C-alpha positions as CSV (number, residue, x, y, z in Angstrom):
1,X,154.8,-4.4,78.4
2,X,156.7,-6.0,75.6
3,X,155.7,-3.4,72.9
4,X,156.2,-0.4,75.3
5,X,159.4,-1.6,77.0
6,X,161.0,-3.9,74.3
7,X,164.5,-3.8,76.1
8,X,163.2,-5.7,79.2
9,X,163.3,-9.4,79.6
10,X,159.7,-10.6,79.1
11,X,160.7,-14.2,78.6
12,X,158.9,-15.4,82.0
13,X,155.6,-13.9,80.7
14,X,155.6,-15.9,77.4
15,X,154.4,-19.3,76.4
16,X,158.0,-20.5,76.1
17,X,158.9,-19.0,79.5
18,X,156.1,-20.8,81.5
19,X,156.8,-24.3,80.0
20,X,159.0,-25.5,83.0
21,X,156.2,-24.3,85.5
22,X,153.6,-26.2,83.5
23,X,155.5,-29.2,83.5
24,X,156.0,-29.1,87.4
25,X,154.7,-31.2,90.1
26,X,150.9,-31.3,89.6
27,X,150.3,-32.5,93.2
28,X,151.4,-28.9,94.6
29,X,150.3,-26.9,91.7
30,X,147.1,-25.0,92.1
31,X,144.8,-23.4,89.1
32,X,145.0,-19.8,88.3
33,X,141.5,-19.3,89.7
34,X,142.2,-20.8,93.2
35,X,142.0,-18.7,96.2
36,X,145.0,-16.8,97.0
37,X,145.5,-18.5,100.4
38,X,145.5,-21.7,98.7
39,X,148.1,-21.0,96.0
40,X,151.2,-22.0,97.9
41,X,154.1,-22.2,95.6
42,X,152.1,-21.4,92.6
43,X,151.3,-17.9,93.8
44,X,153.9,-16.0,91.6
45,X,153.4,-17.9,88.4
46,X,149.7,-18.0,88.6
47,X,149.5,-14.3,89.6
48,X,151.7,-13.1,86.9
49,X,153.4,-15.5,84.2
50,X,150.6,-17.9,83.5
51,X,147.8,-15.3,82.8
52,X,150.2,-13.2,80.8
53,X,151.3,-16.2,78.7
54,X,147.6,-17.4,78.3
55,X,146.5,-13.9,77.0
56,X,149.6,-13.8,74.7
57,X,148.4,-17.0,73.3
58,X,144.9,-15.8,72.9
59,X,146.0,-12.7,71.1
60,X,148.3,-14.1,68.8
61,X,147.2,-17.5,68.1
62,X,143.3,-18.1,69.0
63,X,141.9,-14.6,68.3
64,X,142.8,-11.6,66.2
65,X,144.5,-8.7,68.0
66,X,141.5,-6.2,67.8
67,X,139.1,-8.9,69.3
68,X,141.3,-8.9,72.5
69,X,142.4,-5.3,72.6
70,X,138.8,-3.5,72.3
71,X,137.1,-5.8,74.9
72,X,140.0,-5.4,77.4
73,X,139.9,-1.6,77.0
74,X,136.0,-1.6,77.4
75,X,136.3,-3.7,80.6
76,X,138.9,-1.5,82.2
77,X,137.3,1.8,81.1
78,X,134.0,0.8,83.1
79,X,135.1,3.3,85.7
80,X,136.3,3.1,89.3
81,X,132.8,2.4,90.5
82,X,132.7,-0.9,88.7
83,X,135.0,-3.8,89.8
84,X,135.0,-6.4,86.8
85,X,135.5,-9.9,87.7
86,X,137.5,-12.5,85.6
87,X,134.2,-14.0,84.5
88,X,133.1,-10.5,83.2
89,X,136.3,-10.3,81.2
90,X,135.8,-13.8,79.9
91,X,132.3,-13.1,78.8
92,X,133.3,-9.7,77.3
93,X,135.8,-11.5,75.0
94,X,133.3,-14.1,74.0
95,X,130.4,-11.5,73.2
96,X,132.8,-9.3,71.1
97,X,134.2,-12.1,69.1
98,X,131.3,-14.6,69.0
99,X,133.6,-17.5,69.8
100,X,133.0,-20.2,72.4
101,X,136.3,-20.0,74.6
102,X,135.1,-22.2,77.4
103,X,137.7,-24.7,76.6
104,X,140.3,-22.1,76.7
105,X,139.5,-20.5,80.1
106,X,139.0,-24.1,81.5
107,X,142.6,-25.1,80.3
108,X,144.5,-22.1,81.3
109,X,142.7,-20.8,84.3
110,X,140.7,-23.5,86.0
111,X,142.8,-26.5,85.7
112,X,146.5,-27.4,85.8
113,X,146.6,-29.3,82.5
114,X,149.4,-28.9,80.2
115,X,149.7,-29.7,76.3
116,X,151.6,-32.8,75.7
117,X,151.2,-33.7,72.1
118,X,153.4,-35.6,69.8
119,X,153.4,-35.9,65.9
120,X,153.3,-39.6,65.2
121,X,153.0,-39.6,61.3
122,X,153.1,-37.2,58.4
123,X,151.7,-38.0,54.9
124,X,152.6,-36.1,51.8
125,X,150.1,-36.2,49.0
126,X,149.6,-34.5,45.5
127,X,146.6,-34.8,43.1
128,X,147.7,-37.0,40.1
129,X,148.3,-35.1,37.1
130,X,147.7,-36.7,33.5
131,X,149.1,-35.7,30.2
132,X,147.5,-36.6,26.9
133,X,149.8,-37.9,24.3
134,X,148.6,-36.5,20.8
135,X,150.4,-39.3,18.9
136,X,148.6,-42.4,20.4
137,X,146.1,-40.5,22.4
138,X,147.3,-42.3,25.6
139,X,147.5,-41.1,29.1
140,X,150.8,-40.5,30.7
141,X,150.6,-40.3,34.4
142,X,153.3,-38.6,36.4
143,X,154.8,-41.3,38.9
144,X,155.5,-40.4,42.4
145,X,155.4,-42.3,45.7
146,X,155.7,-41.5,49.5
147,X,159.0,-43.1,50.5
148,X,158.8,-42.6,54.0
149,X,162.1,-44.5,55.0
150,X,163.2,-44.3,58.6
151,X,166.7,-43.3,59.0
152,X,169.2,-44.0,61.9
153,X,167.7,-41.3,63.8
154,X,164.1,-42.6,63.1
155,X,163.2,-39.5,61.1
156,X,161.2,-39.6,57.9
157,X,162.8,-38.9,54.6
158,X,160.4,-37.7,52.0
159,X,162.9,-37.7,49.2
160,X,161.0,-40.0,47.0
161,X,158.1,-37.3,46.5
162,X,154.6,-37.3,47.5
163,X,151.9,-40.1,47.1
164,X,149.6,-39.4,44.3
165,X,146.0,-39.4,44.7
166,X,142.9,-39.3,42.4
167,X,140.0,-37.2,43.2
168,X,137.1,-39.0,41.7
169,X,133.5,-37.6,41.2
170,X,131.2,-37.8,43.9
171,X,128.6,-40.7,43.4
172,X,125.0,-39.8,42.6
173,X,123.7,-41.9,45.6
174,X,125.9,-39.8,48.0
175,X,123.6,-36.8,47.6
176,X,120.4,-38.5,48.4
177,X,117.9,-35.8,48.9
178,X,120.2,-32.9,48.5
179,X,119.9,-30.8,45.4
180,X,123.0,-29.0,45.7
181,X,126.2,-30.8,44.0
182,X,129.8,-30.4,44.4
183,X,131.7,-29.1,41.4
184,X,134.2,-32.0,41.3
185,X,136.2,-30.5,38.3
186,X,136.6,-27.3,40.3
187,X,137.9,-29.1,43.3
188,X,140.4,-30.8,41.1
189,X,141.6,-27.5,39.7
190,X,142.0,-26.0,43.2
191,X,144.1,-28.8,44.3
192,X,146.3,-29.2,41.3
193,X,149.8,-28.6,41.9
194,X,149.3,-28.2,45.8
195,X,151.1,-30.1,48.6
196,X,148.5,-31.8,50.8
197,X,149.5,-33.4,54.1
198,X,147.8,-35.7,56.6
199,X,149.2,-35.2,60.1
200,X,148.7,-37.7,62.7
201,X,149.1,-36.5,66.4
202,X,148.6,-38.2,69.8
203,X,147.6,-36.5,73.0
204,X,149.9,-37.9,75.7
205,X,149.2,-35.1,78.3
206,X,146.5,-34.5,81.0
207,X,143.7,-34.6,78.4
208,X,142.1,-37.9,77.2
209,X,144.6,-39.6,75.1
210,X,143.9,-40.8,71.6
211,X,144.9,-40.4,67.9
212,X,143.8,-37.2,65.9
213,X,144.3,-36.6,62.4
214,X,144.5,-33.2,60.8
215,X,144.4,-32.7,57.0
216,X,146.2,-29.6,55.3
C-alpha cells in the first residue's frame, strides 16, 4: 500500500505507529491470534495495524525483501479452492528462507509482549598500533583512552578517544585436539584502524530481564 499509494498516510500501519497500542493496558489487550469475539478493544489494531507493522519489520529488518514477497505470492496464488491459514503462511516463510522464525511469530502474533530495551553502557575500542623507531629500535605506542565522563545530562563523552586493546596470539593449549588454527596476524590486520564497540543492553519489558552484551 505504501509503495502503490505513497501519498496516503500509512503511519498507523508502521512499527512507529503501533507503539502507543503496544504500550497499552495489557489486562485488556489480546494477541492477534485470539478469536474475533475475544478481541474486545484490540480488534481494530490486531486486525490491521499490528500485523502490518509486524510484516514490515519482517520484510525490512529480519528477512530480505524477496524472502517475504515470493512466499506471500505463492500462498495467495494457491487458488480460490484453497484457504491458507496463518500457520500455512508462517511455515511457507520458514521453508523459503530456511530461518527459524518461531520467536517472531510468538512475539508478534501469539502474545502481547512489547520490546523495552535500554542501552546501559557503550565502550569504544581500537587495536593498539605500534611504530618502530629506526634510530633506537624502540617501539612507540599510540596512546588513547576511553574517557567516558558523565556530563550533567548523564550522557557519555568519548572525546578522550577509544581504549586501546592488544590482540595476542591464541595459546597453543587452547586448541587442544583441533588441528585447524587461527591466523592471528590476519585477524590483527583486519581489525587495524577499525572502531570496535561493546554495547551492554538490558531487557526491561515483558521478556525475562537481564544484561546482554553485543560486540561490533
